[in-house]
C-alpha positions in Angstrom: -24.4 -16.8 1.2 -20.8 -15.8 2.4 -19.5 -12.5 2.6 -16.1 -12.0 0.4 -13.7 -9.0 1.5 -12.9 -6.5 -1.1 -9.3 -6.5 -2.3 -8.2 -3.1 -3.1 -7.8 -3.9 -7.1 -11.4 -4.8 -7.2 -12.5 -2.0 -5.5 -10.3 0.5 -8.2 -11.5 -1.7 -11.2 -15.3 -0.9 -9.7 -14.2 2.6 -9.8 -12.7 2.5 -13.0 -15.5 0.8 -14.7 -17.9 3.3 -13.3 -15.9 6.9 -13.9 -13.9 5.9 -17.2 -16.1 3.1 -18.7 -19.5 4.6 -17.9 -20.9 1.3 -16.7 -23.8 0.9 -14.7 -23.5 -1.2 -11.5 -25.6 -4.1 -12.7 -22.8 -4.5 -15.7 -20.6 -4.0 -13.3 -21.7 -7.0 -10.9 -21.9 -9.6 -13.1 -18.0 -8.4 -14.8 -16.7 -8.8 -11.1 -19.2 -11.3 -9.8 -20.5 -9.8 -7.1 -24.4 -8.5 -6.5 -25.6 -5.3 -7.6 -26.3 -4.2 -4.2 -22.6 -4.9 -2.7 -20.9 -3.0 -5.8 -23.4 0.1 -5.0 -22.7 -0.4 -1.2 -18.7 -0.3 -1.9 -18.9 2.9 -4.2 -21.4 4.6 -1.5 -18.3 3.6 1.0 -15.7 4.7 -0.9 -17.3 8.0 -1.7 -18.4 9.0 2.3 -14.5 8.2 2.6 -12.9 10.5 0.0 -15.6 13.4 0.6 -14.4 13.2 4.3 -10.9 13.1 3.9 -10.4 15.0 0.3 -12.4 18.0 0.8 -11.3 20.3 -1.6 -11.2 17.6 -4.5 -8.4 19.3 -6.1 -6.5 16.7 -7.3 -9.2 14.0 -8.1 -8.8 12.6 -11.5 -5.1 13.5 -12.2 -3.5 9.7 -12.2 -4.0 7.8 -15.7 -6.7 5.4 -15.9 -5.9 2.0 -14.4 -2.5 3.3 -13.1 -2.5 0.6 -10.4 -2.0 -2.1 -12.9 1.3 -3.2 -13.1 
């Protein structure tokens, strides 16, 4: 099995599907063509990184949904 790198847009889409659309990890994985454990892993890495750099979290959720889409 080959390992594909995660593109920024792909990670943002995962967070959108989880946080805004309320989808479960398996549904997200099916939608983007990745394994469930891969999705869980990237979400955990994102959460750990943001928790360590944004301790106050006072600006979380201030951008509109899909702000990165052109």
